[in-house]
N, C-alpha and C positions, 0 to 999 in steps of 0.2 A: 633297528628299523629305519632310523634316519639315514644311515649309510645306504640302505636299499633305495630310498627315495632319491638321494644324491646321485646314485648310479643311473637312475632313470633320466636325470637332468644333464649329467655330464656329456652325453653324446651331442647335445645341442651346443655346448660351449666350444667344441672344436671348430665350429664354423665362424666363431667370432675372431676378428683380427685382434692382435695383442693390445692395441690401444683401447678397444672396446671391452676386452676382458678387464683391463685396469679400471675402466669407468663403470663396470657392471653394477656396482652398488652406489653409484654417485648420482643423486637426483639433480636435475637441472631443467632448464627450459630452452626453447628456441622459438623462432618466428612461427613455425607451424603450430606449436602449442598455443601461442598467443592468438593466432588466427581462429583456431577452433573454439577457444574460450570466448572470443568476441562474438562468434555466431551462436553459441549454444549455452554459455555459462557452464556450470558443472552439472552434468546430466545425472539426475536422480530418477531412475526408472524402474519399471516392472514389466515382466513378460506375461502374456496371455491374460490381460485384464478383462473384467466384465464391465458393464456400464453403470456401476454404482459410483458415479463421478465424485460425489462428496466423500464417500468412504475412501476412495483412492487418494484424493488430495489430503484427506485427514491423516494419512500415514506419512505425509511429507513428500509424496511422489509428485513429480512434475512431468515425467515422460512415460510413454508406454512403448512396448516393442511388439510388433505384430507382423505376420507374414502376408505378403502381397499375393493374391491368387493370380495365376497366369491369365493375362487379359483377353486372349483371343480364342474363339472357337476355331475348329479346323478350316472353316470356310472364310475366316478372316473377320467375322463379326465379333463385336464386343460381348464377352460372356456376362450373363446376368449376375453371377457371383462377384464379378469385378465391380460392377456398378453398385451392388449392395455394399461392397467393401468401402468404396468411396463415400457412400452415404454414412457409413459407420465412422469413418475417419472424421467427417465433418462434425459429428456429434461430440467426438473427443476434443477437437480443436475449439469448437464453440464453447466447451466447458473448461477451457484454459489449460488443456494438456497437450504437450508436444508429442510428436510421433517419430520413432525410429522404425523404419519399415525394412523388412527382409525381402529381397527380390526373389523371384521364383527359382526353383532348383533345376539343375541340368536335365533331369528326367522329364520335366514339364516341356522343355524345348524339344526334346526328342519326340515326345508324343505329338507335338504340334507339327513336326516335320523339319526342325532345324537341329542338326546334330553337332554338338560342341566338339566332337572328335574329328570333324571335317572342316577344314579351313574354308570350304565353299559356303559354309553357313555363317561366316563372320558378319557379313553385311546385315543379314536378317536379324541376328542376335543383337547387333549394335542399334539397329532401328528400333527394336523393342525397348532397349535400354533408354534411348532418347525419348521414346514415347512415354515411358513410365515417369521419368523425372519431369517432363513437360506437363503431362496430364495431372500429376499429383502435386504440382507446385501449389503451395499454400495449404496443403493438407498434411504434408510430411516435412520434417525438419532434418532428417538424417536417413541414410540408406545403408544397409549392410548387404553386400553383394553375395547372394546365396548364403549357405550356412555350413560351417564345420566340414569343409572339404578335407577328405582323408578318413572320415568316419564312414564306414561302408553304407549305412542306410541313407546317407545324404549324398554320397558320391557316385555310387555305382549307376551306370556301367562305365563311368570315366576312370581313367588313371589320374594320379595326382598332377602330373605334368599337364594333362589336358584340362584339369580343373583350374590350374593357375592361369592358363591361357584364357579360359572362359571368364574368370574374374577380371583378368587384365583388359580384355577387349571391352567388357562392360564398363570398366572404369574409364577407359579412353573415350568412349562415346559419351558417358555421363559428364565428363569434364567440360564438354562443349555447351551443356545446357543447365548445369546444376545450380548456378547462382550461389545462394547462401546455404543450400542443402549440403551437409557434409557426407562424404562418400568413403566407405571403407569395407573391410572384409574381416572375418574372424577365424581364429584357429581354436581347435580343441586342445587346450594345454599349449606347450611351447611350440610343437610342430616346426622344428627348424627347417625341415624339407620344404614345406609350403612357403615359408618366409623367404627362403633362398630362391625358389622359383619365381616369387613375386618381385624380386629386386628390380627387374627392368621396368616394372609398372608403377613403382612407388611415387613417381612424380605426379601421378593422377590420383593418388590416395591421400585422404585427409587424416585418417586415423587407422590404427591397427587394433582390431578387437581380439580379445582372448576370453575363452570360457574356462573357468576353473571350478572344479567340484571336489576339493580336498575332503577326504573323510567320508565320501558318499559312494564312490565306486571302488575305492581302495583306501589304504591308510593315508593319512595326511597330517600336515602341521600348518599352523598359521603362518610361520615364517616362509613357507614355500610359496604362498600367495605373493609375498614381497619379491621373492627371487624370480618367479616366472614373469611378473609384470616388468621388473627391471631388466630382465633379459630381452624382452620385446623392445623396450626403449633403447637399450644399448645397441641392438642389432639394426634397428630401423631408423632411430631418431625421429620417429613419428609419434604424435600423441597416442596414448594407449587408452582404450575404452574396455572396461570389464563388461563385456556384452552379456554374459550369463554367469551368475554365481548364486549359490544358495546352500541350504543345509536341510537334510531330511529330518522331519520331526517325529518319526516313528519307524520301527523295524528292529528285529532281533535275530540272533543266529538260530539256525535249525540244528537239532541234534542229529547224530548219525542215523538213528532209527527213523526220524522224521524224513531225512533225505532218502533213505532206502525206501520208505513207504511211497514217496513221490515217484521214484523211479519205477516201482512196482505198479503204480497206477497207470503207467503207460506200457505195461506188458513185458518188462524186463525184470529178471530176478535181482540184479544189482548193476552197478556201473559197468563192470567187466562184461556182463551179458549184453548190456545196451551197446557197447562198443562193437561186440561181435555181430550183432544184428541191427546195425544202426539205421539202415533203410526202413526196416519194419518199425523200429522204435519211433522214428520221425513221423511216419505215417499215422501213428497212434496219438500224436500230439493234437491239442485243440487246433482248429483250422487257422486261426490268426497266428498262433505261435509257430505252427508248421510252416506257413508261408513266409514268415519272417526269417526263420532259420535257413530255409532254402535260398532266400534272396541274399542274405548276408554271407552265408558260408559258400555259396556259389556252386561248389562241387560236392557230391556225396562223400568223397574222401575227407572233406573238411567238417562234415556234420558233427561228429563226435567231439572233436576238439572245440568246436564253436560252442556246443552246448555245455560242456564240462570244464573248459579251460579258457574262457574268455570273459569279457564284460557281461555276456549274456547269462553266465552261470548264476549270478544273484537273482536274475529274473526267473530262471528255471526253478530254483529252490524257494523262491519267494522269501528271501532272507536278506539281512545285512549281516555278514560275518562279523565275528567279535573284533577283528582287526580293522574293519571298515569304519573308521571313526577318527576324529581329531581328539587327542587326549584332552580331557577336561570339558568336552562338549558332547554329552551323550545324545543319542537320537531320541529325544523327548521334546515336547513342546517347550519346556524350560531350557533345554540344551540348545535348541534352535534359536531361541530368543537371545541367549548369551552369545552365541556366534555372531549375530548381527550387531549386538551392542558393542562387541569388541572389534570386529573386523572393519566396520565402516570408518570410524575415526582413525584406525591404524593405517588404512590404505590412503585415506584422504591426504596424508602428509606428503605423498609423492606429487611433486609439482606437475609432472608430465601426465598424470592420470586425469583424463578429461571427464570421467563419469563412471557410474556403476549401475548396472541394470539387474535387478534381482529376479531369479527364477524360483517361484513364480507367484502369481496372485492367490490362487485358490487350489485347495486340495482336489484330487480327482477320485471319482468312484472306481475307475478302472485304469490299469497301467496301459498307456497307449502303445508300448512296445510289445508286451507279451499277451495283453488282453485279460490278465487275471486281476480280480478285484482285491485280492489280499497280497499283492506284490508291493512292497514298500518303496521300491526303487523309483517309480514314477507316479506315486499317488499322494505323497505327504510332504510336498515342497511348499505348500501355500502359506501365506500370511493370514488367510482366513480359511475356515474349514469348508466342507462341501455344502453346508447350509448358508455360508456367507458370514458366519460369526467370527469376530476377531480372535486370533490366537495370541499367546504372549509375544510372538515374534512381530505381530503388527505394531504393538506398542513400543517394542525395542527399536524397530526401524523408524517409527515416528520420532522417537527421542533422538536417535543418531542422525537422521537426515535433517531434522530441524536445527541441529547444531552445525550443519555444513552450510556455509554462506557462499 
């Protein structure tokens, strides 16, 4: 299985010049790393926090990561939700927490009337970038330009080259007004293609983010965290921020009969029958799931493979397959705690890693992707449960982060 994982990483290595391949596993520092550390210290953060400030800080957390709502109504007035967002940020900063903010997604700009697929929209997009950094100064300490471009639900309707241009022109504009706010972008895993496309814009970038979820969507190992982070460093020589990482605390495989029963609940006798009548099958899915499949698969000819042969398959079956795990770290509350207890000190040894942001603070009652309340994939990431009670992982993170100086 480790050979399988290596084969997934090898395609990215061909883009590395020989001298970078040689230094692939060599930790080091440079002036960019020193500059980011001077502004931020080592970032110890969490995604999607609530406002239990003392509980957050009690886990050793110093940063939060949140999404910025698009600031404008179509008539150009400031949206109420944006003003509410600013007020919320002030509550966090008043309570001693720093903010990494994720800027709006391409589809938000399209809805407003600025299309990142059209160079004529460049000035309008850059004006918004400068507005956000100027308006949020004092409330945010870092910004991530949009999120995980290359993943369909965050990227569509853009192509990856258009996404890179969108990120790049945002970074260009932000460089003029950012001051001590650090500016970067993130990738889902290594994504050599996005990093290659971003090369012309790296002078405007303070850090490169990477999101890693070994053992949660597919098989994984702890050493692959090291390899992917070192790859980003070797290719860009920019400080690396682990923008999202985590481990699911619950979930189990479904039996063949359980899977067949799920398929039958949507009107097909088995998977073969679902393929044969895929349009009808998709129409029988719950509304949220149906809309999600149509958006991400894009074409009816892609529906079947998207449901049964993609990252969505775990959502559809509401399972974590037996091979979706890091060996030695079961998907239990205790296994999740052991993951954090081991991974945080392990990764902190890399001099060029400027921080780690855990996904996420609290368990969820419903999977935000497929809408099912018993789907483990997006419901059991939290350090606290749905009622806000600390899980074993809360105390593991507290212990590990308190040892990070």
